[in-house]
C-alpha positions in Angstrom: 39.2 -76.3 13.0 38.2 -79.9 13.5 39.3 -81.7 16.8 41.4 -84.2 14.6 43.9 -81.7 13.9 44.5 -80.6 17.3 47.1 -82.2 19.5 45.8 -84.3 22.4 44.7 -82.2 25.2 44.4 -78.9 23.4 41.0 -76.8 22.9 40.1 -73.8 21.3 40.1 -70.7 23.7 37.5 -68.2 22.9 38.1 -64.5 23.7 34.9 -63.8 25.1 36.1 -63.8 28.8 39.1 -61.6 27.9 37.3 -58.9 26.1 37.1 -56.5 29.1 40.9 -56.9 29.5 41.2 -55.1 26.1 39.2 -52.0 27.2 42.4 -50.3 28.9 44.8 -50.7 26.1 42.0 -49.7 23.7 41.4 -46.4 25.8 45.1 -45.7 25.9 45.4 -45.9 22.1 42.5 -43.8 21.5 44.0 -41.1 23.8 47.4 -41.2 22.3 46.4 -41.4 18.7 43.4 -39.2 18.6 42.7 -37.0 21.7 46.2 -35.5 22.5 47.0 -34.8 18.7 43.7 -33.1 18.2 44.0 -31.3 21.3 47.5 -30.3 20.8 46.6 -28.9 17.3 43.3 -27.0 18.5 45.4 -25.3 21.3 48.2 -24.3 19.0 45.5 -22.9 16.6 44.1 -20.8 19.4 47.4 -19.6 20.5 48.5 -18.5 16.9 44.9 -16.4 16.6 45.6 -14.7 19.8 49.2 -13.9 19.0 48.2 -12.8 15.7 45.5 -10.3 17.0 47.8 -8.9 19.6 50.8 -8.4 17.3 48.8 -6.8 14.5 47.2 -4.5 17.0 50.4 -3.7 18.6 52.0 -3.1 15.0 49.1 -0.7 14.1 49.6 1.3 17.2 53.3 1.5 17.1 53.2 2.5 13.4 50.1 4.7 13.2 51.9 7.3 11.1 53.3 4.8 8.4 52.1 5.3 5.1 52.6 1.5 4.6 49.2 0.8 6.4 47.3 2.1 3.8 48.8 -1.0 1.6 47.6 -3.6 4.1 44.2 -5.3 3.7 
């Protein structure tokens, strides 16, 4: 913007001296938006796999004499 369009006494301020101040908020947003949801989804996937394995194993042991086990894949 040309100097003639600025009010007297106003100058342009560049963002260069303040770029280090933006590192904290950027990291917080990155953690909140990316790392926490991905970590939560990965941990619940692992928990679901462990529970599924344990429950299937338990069901097969409890119902060992059931004729319905032959229909399960």
